[in-house]
C-alpha positions as CSV (number, residue, x, y, z in Angstrom):
1,M,-36.8,39.0,-34.3
2,K,-39.1,37.6,-31.6
3,V,-42.8,39.1,-31.7
4,W,-44.5,38.5,-28.3
5,K,-48.3,38.7,-28.2
6,V,-50.0,39.0,-24.8
7,D,-53.9,39.4,-24.5
8,L,-55.3,42.1,-22.6
9,F,-56.8,40.3,-19.3
10,N,-55.6,36.9,-20.9
11,F,-58.7,36.7,-23.1
12,V,-59.0,40.1,-25.3
13,D,-57.4,40.3,-28.6
14,L,-58.8,43.6,-29.9
15,L,-60.3,46.5,-27.7
16,A,-62.9,48.7,-29.3
17,I,-63.7,52.1,-27.9
18,K,-66.6,54.4,-28.7
19,R,-68.4,57.1,-26.7
20,G,-70.3,55.3,-23.9
21,E,-68.9,51.4,-24.9
22,V,-65.9,49.4,-24.4
23,L,-65.8,46.2,-26.4
24,G,-63.4,43.4,-25.6
25,V,-63.1,40.8,-28.5
26,Q,-61.5,37.4,-28.4
27,T,-61.0,36.1,-32.2
28,T,-60.7,32.5,-32.8
29,S,-61.5,30.0,-35.6
30,W,-65.2,28.7,-35.8
31,T,-64.3,25.3,-34.3
32,N,-62.5,26.9,-31.2
33,V,-65.3,29.2,-30.0
34,A,-66.2,26.6,-27.2
35,A,-62.8,26.4,-25.8
36,R,-62.4,30.2,-25.9
37,V,-65.6,30.6,-24.3
38,R,-64.7,28.1,-21.5
39,K,-61.2,29.9,-21.0
40,I,-63.0,33.3,-20.7
41,T,-65.5,32.0,-18.3
42,E,-63.3,30.5,-15.9
43,S,-60.8,33.5,-15.8
44,P,-60.8,35.1,-12.4
45,L,-60.5,38.4,-14.3
46,L,-63.7,38.2,-15.9
47,P,-65.8,39.5,-13.0
48,L,-63.7,42.7,-12.7
49,V,-63.9,43.2,-16.4
50,R,-67.6,43.1,-16.3
51,E,-67.9,45.3,-13.4
52,A,-65.8,47.8,-15.3
53,G,-68.6,47.7,-18.0
54,I,-66.5,46.3,-20.6
55,R,-68.6,44.1,-23.2
56,I,-66.7,40.8,-24.0
57,V,-67.4,38.8,-27.2
58,V,-65.9,35.9,-28.8
59,H,-65.9,36.1,-32.7
60,G,-65.3,32.5,-34.3
61,W,-64.5,32.9,-38.0
62,H,-65.2,30.0,-40.5
63,A,-63.1,29.7,-43.6
64,D,-66.1,30.6,-45.8
65,G,-66.5,33.9,-44.1
66,R,-69.2,33.3,-41.7
67,L,-69.0,34.9,-38.1
68,R,-70.3,33.1,-34.9
69,E,-70.5,35.8,-32.1
70,V,-71.1,34.7,-28.4
71,D,-71.5,37.5,-26.0
72,L,-70.3,36.9,-22.5
73,S,-71.2,40.3,-21.0
């Protein structure tokens, strides 16, 4: 069985919704944060996502559990 994974807007892995806020999260490894930030900032869809009021963050996880968060809103 094949499993297909397609990111929302080509850069959102997780979408979190609460009253008054929508958050798109791109998750990656600690060492790939810069590459993901570059990918998102170069996306032609980013201005549309921002205009819609969706916050975008990149979460980079280290093997020891540390989190690096970059807010691209």
